N, C-alpha and C positions, 0 to 999 in steps of 0.2 A: 942543400939543404932537405930532411927527409919530413915527410910526416905520416902520422898514425893514420890509419882509415878505416876504423871503426871498432866493432867489438869484437874478441879473437875468431870468430868463424865466418869475420866479412871483409870481405875485399873491397875495391872500391865502389862508385854507383855506377851502374851500368846505365846507359841512355836509351834504352830501348824504346818501340816505337808504342805501344798501345799499354803503357804504364796505367793500371786505373787511377780516377782521381783522388787523389787524397792519398796516395801510398808511394814508394822509393824503392829499388830493387837494388840489392846489393849482391854485388859476388860471392858466390862461397868457397872461401880460400885459407889457408890455414896463418895463423896471424903473423904477424911480419911487417916490417915499413916498405913502404914504395915511396920509390920518387917521385917530386911534382909533376904533374904533367902526363904519369903513368896513363898505360891505355884504358878507358873506359867502358871500352866495348870487345865481346867475346875474340881474343886472340887467335890468328889462324898460322899452321906454319905446315905447308905443304901436306895438310892432312886436316881429320879433325878438331873443332874448335874445343881448346885447350880447356875456357872456360865456359863449364859445359850445365851449371845451375847457378839462380838467383834467389836469392831470399826477397817475399814484399814483406818491407816494414811501412809502419805509419811516417809522412814527413814529416810530423811533429807531434812529440809526446802527446797522448790523449790525456782529457783528465781523468782522474779515477771513476768521478760517476759514471762517464760512458759505460765504460765495464758493467757496472753494477745493474745499469738499467737495461743492457742489453742480453745479460744472461740473467736478470727476473722477467724479461719478456718470455723468454721459451719453455717451454711445457718442463716437468720436472724432469722428464727419463730424457731429453737434451742438454740438460745442465749437466746432469750426470755423464750422458757421454763426451762432451767435451771438456769436462773438466777432472775425468778418470782416470787418462792415462798423459804421461807427460809428452808422448808424442803419436799420432794416427796418422796409420799409412793412408794414403789419398782414397784407396780402393775400397777402405773400411769406412771411411768419410762418405764416399760414393754411396755406397751401398745405404746407410745409414738416412740420407739425406735426398738421396737421388738426386733430380734437374735441379735443386735448390743447392744441393752443398757447396757449388761456386760462391754465390750471390752470399753465401753465412757468411763462408771461409773470409771473403775480404771483409763483411762487417765486424767481424771478429779481429781480422789485423786493424783495421780503423781506429778499432775500441780498446787495442794493446793488449788481448787476449794470448794469441798465437801470430806465428811467425808463419808463413807458408811459404815453402819451398817448391819449387819450379825449374820443370828445363828451357832452357834455352833454345829456339828453334832456330835452325838454318837460317833464315831471314830476318836473325836476328829482332824476332818478337816474341812474348812470353810465350812458352810451349807447355807441354802438360804438366799439371801438379802431382807432385812425388808425395810428399805428406804433410802435416803442420807441428807444431812444436809450441807447448805452453813455454809462454814468455815468463820474465819473473811474476811480472804481476799477475800475471794467468795462474802459478804456482801460488801465490798467495791466495786468490779465489778459491782456488783445487783446496789449500788446505783448512781454511773456512768452511768450504762444502763439507769436506769428509769429517770434519769436528761437529757439525751441525747434522751430520745424516746419523753419525755415530751416539748423537744424544736420542734423532728421533728413534732407531732402530730400539735403543735401551726403553725408551719408552712403550715403543709397541711391544716389543717382549712382555713388559710388564703386563701390560691389558689384556694379551693373550693367555699368560699364564694366569691371572687374576680370574677371564671368563670361565676357563678350563676347570679351575678349584673352586668357582662357584655351582659349575653344574655335578660336578663330582659330588659336594654338599648337600647336593637338592634333599629335604627330608621325604620328599615324598613325588614319583612320577606323576608329572602334566597326565591328565584324561587322555587315552588313547595312543601313549607313549610309553613304546619300552624300552629296559634299558640300553637293548641293541642300538635303538635309536641315537641315543643321548652318546653312546660311544661312538658312532659317526660322527657325530658334530665333533666330538673331543678328537679324532684325529683328522679332520679337516684341520681345526685350531693349530693343532701340534705343527701339519704340513709347514704353516705360515712360519712360525719360528726358524723351519730351516732354511726359506729362501733367502741367496745370497742377497738379493735385491727385495725389498718386502712391497707386498701388492697391498697397497695403502685402502686403497676401497672394498676390495674383497676383505681384507680386515675387521674395517667397520662394518660390513653388514652382518660379517660373520658373528663379531661380539654384540653386535645390537640385538641377533637373534638371540645369543647366549643371553643378556639381560633382559629381556622379555619373557625368556621362558621359565627364568628364575625368579623372575617378579610377577609370574602370571597375569601380563601384560596382553591381551589379545587386541588384532586391530581387523578393522574391515575389509582393506585390499591392500595391495603392494601401496600403492600411493600413499594412501593411510600410514603403512609401517614407515615410509619413506618421510611422511611429512614430520611423524613424530619425532624423529631423529637428525634432520636436518632441516627442518622448517621450509621445507620443498617439497611438493608431492611428487617432482617429476628427477630429483636427485638419483634415487635408487629405482625408479621406475623396473629397470632391469636385476631386481633382487631376485626374483625368481631364476632367472636365468646365470647369476652369481654364484646361488645358493646350489644348483644343480651341476656348476661345473665343479664346484668342492664337494661333489660328494652327499649332500647333508640329504638325508632319507626326507620324501613328501610329507610322510605324517608330521614331522615339524613343523613345516613350513604351514602345515593346512592347521595345526593346533594353536598358529601364531593369527591365522584367521588372513594370510596373505593370497591362498585362493580356497576353496570349494573342499567338501570332505573327500575322504580316499576313497575311490571305486576301481573297480577292477571291469575289463569287458573282454566277455568270451564268446567267439562264434564259432560255428561249423559244427563238427560232430562233437560236442564236448556233451556230459551229462551233468548237472549241479546238482547236490542234492544237500539243501538248506532244511537243519533241523529234523532230516529223515525223510523230509520229500524231495522226490526226484522227478527232476524239469531236464527233459530231452531241450536242446538249445538250437537245433538243425532248423534252417532255414528264418529265424528270427532275426538275421543281421548280427551284429556285434551288441551284446547285453550288457547294460552297465549293472553290476551289482555291488551296494557297497562293502566294503572291506572287512566292515565288523559284524557282518550277517553271520547270526548265531552258528556254530558247527557246522560251516559249510564244506562239501567235502566235493570234490571235482574227478570224474570219469573221462577220460579221450579215446573215443571210439573209432581212432583212424592214426595212420602212423608218423605224419608229421605235426610237429605242433612248431606254430611261429610267433615268436614275441614281439611285439611292436610296440616302440616308444609314445606315438601320437594317436589319438582317437579318428582325425582323420585318414591318416595312413592305413590304420586298422580295418575302416570301411570300405577304404579303396580295395584292399586288397581281397577283401571278402568277397566284392563284387566281382573281382577279378578271376577270383578262383570257384566260386561255388558252382560253376558248373563241372569242374574236373571232375573224374574220374574217381580220384580217390581226395576228396577234397582236405586241405588239412585245418587243424584245429587254431584258433590264433586268439592270441591272448595281448590286449591291450592292457600295459603297467603303470600309464600316466608319469610318464619321466621316471626320476631314482623311484626304484621301487621300496615301498613299507617294509615290515618286518612280515606281517600277514600275509602281503602280495608274493614273496618270497618263498612263504611257504608252500602258497598253492600253486607258484612256479615248479617248486620241487616235486611236488606229488604230481602232476603234469608229467614234467619230464622223466623223470622214473615209470612211466610209459608207452613211453615214444619212442621207436626206431630211428626219428631224424628230430633235430632239432636246430632251428633256425633262429638266431639272435639276430635282433634289425635295429639299430639303434639309428638316432643320429648321427653324422660323420663329424663329430667335434670333440672336445674334451668332456664335456658332462657323457654323450653315447660313450664315451669308451669307459670312465668308470661305472655307466648301468652295465654296461657289458660285463663288467670285470665282475659286479655285484651279483648277477644273473646266473654267470657259470659259478661262481663260488658257491652258491645255494644250489646247485644240482648236485644228487649224487654221486657219486663218483663212478659210477659205471653207467650214467648217464652222460656223463660229459666228452665220453669216448664218442659220443651220437653229434654233437653239436659242433655247429659251425658261428662265427661271428661274421655277418653280414656288414659290407663297407658300401653304401649308397653313394660313397664319393665315387667308384668305378663305376658308374653309370655313365657313358658319355654324353646323355644329354641333359646331365645336372645344372642346375643354375651355379653360377660361379659368384660368392658372397664375397664381403670386403673381405682382405686380408686380414689376422690378426697384425696389432702392431710388433716390431722388434724387439720391445722390452714388454712383453705381455708375459705374465708369469705362464700362459697356455703352454708356451714351449718348453720350458723347464718340466712343465708336471705330465705335457704327454713322452717326455721323454724318458722320463720316472716309470710312464707305463711301458717301454718297451719291455721291461723284463716280467711283464705278466702275460694273462692269456689273452688280451684283447693287445697283443702287439702288434698285428699286421695291419688291426686298424687306426692305431696309434702311426705307426706307419706310415699311413697313406694320409691322414691329416697331417703329419710332420712334410709330406711330400708337396703336398696341395698346399698347404699355407692358411686355408681358410675352412669355415666350416661348412658342409652341407646338410642341410633340411632335407628328411627324407621325403613330405608329402609329395616333391615332385616327380622321384622317382624310385619308390620305392619298389613299386610294382614290375617293372623291366628288371630290376636289383634283382629281386625275388623270385621272379620267373626263369630267370638265366641259370641262379644257384640250385634250384629246383629239376631243372634240366641236366646239368651238370652233375648232379650229386644220385641222379637216377641212372644216368648212364654207363 
């Protein structure tokens, strides 16, 4: 008398010592019939075990609601990973979930979403995981997930297209905003349309900014902007960072009231001439001037120009280099430079023998460095170097970017541009580095290297 022993790829039940609660182990074997009383432990014959792999499956079929509940409890990125492939090698699962991978895999098996394949150890216990497969029920969840994702992607595409059309058809530019600023916002919106995995939070912030510009809405702060669009002051309290990472000019952010009016900071041997009145800025620290200052012209009276993203970093550099035999000129540009600041950068850059561009070492900094480089006259670009503050040995390591963050894709795209070395450093580290803690050491080392 013969009996069938399970699905085509499963042999008999494997009675191993450490099978997790609620699960059963089945040998992996081609379809066939086994005689009653067939061995249900790995067979040996003068050498290695013949049955080297088992699949973990539920003892009893789970309720469909169990899978729904487990998947809905996971973040969207996790759901996409679980349902995004019919099989996942264990190295990929481990890279995604780290130490939580095994616990999650067992939960998914109990819920009927996946089957986990493992090796059989020599002591007849469960060995190393090899991969997981979506079950029939898992493939059903995947189809529903993909259909919902496609519908959502179409909706996001329509939202982005509407926002681009609205800013393109503005009858008049808002005060203090140039057509070039709107072009940069349009480019940021267009980039979101091409992502394989949509960045929902970034799309929401960008389209909200576009809507407010078109409606003439102004807020009192970033939190007020968040409150108006999400009914919560903290939902988008990082909107400044999101917009900076997206390459949106500071003038647009300021026009909506998310932070104060645009200013440029100047320090060192620089002469400022607003409306025909010459003012030497030596010895005054970093002097802040509104970018709307009428008829402002700048003269660099030294060889080196350093451009810094953050005011505290600019102050630190000024103090560190004040006693230098040939102190550099320092320009603070407040994040993504506005059109007016880029014009001043080009003016000073044309006068410099050496230019150091020193942003934060992250996606926003890479975009900023690219915008500054592109604003320089062609001859000045030959004298320019982009500084990576992440190379400083004493920098503070911050939280890594999530594996599904759009930052990875955007940094990869920046490898083809002038800030490729900075983008490569960011990708290699996997986390942002802010310049305040290490800019002095990094720039001093760079000055010494380029001087020798």
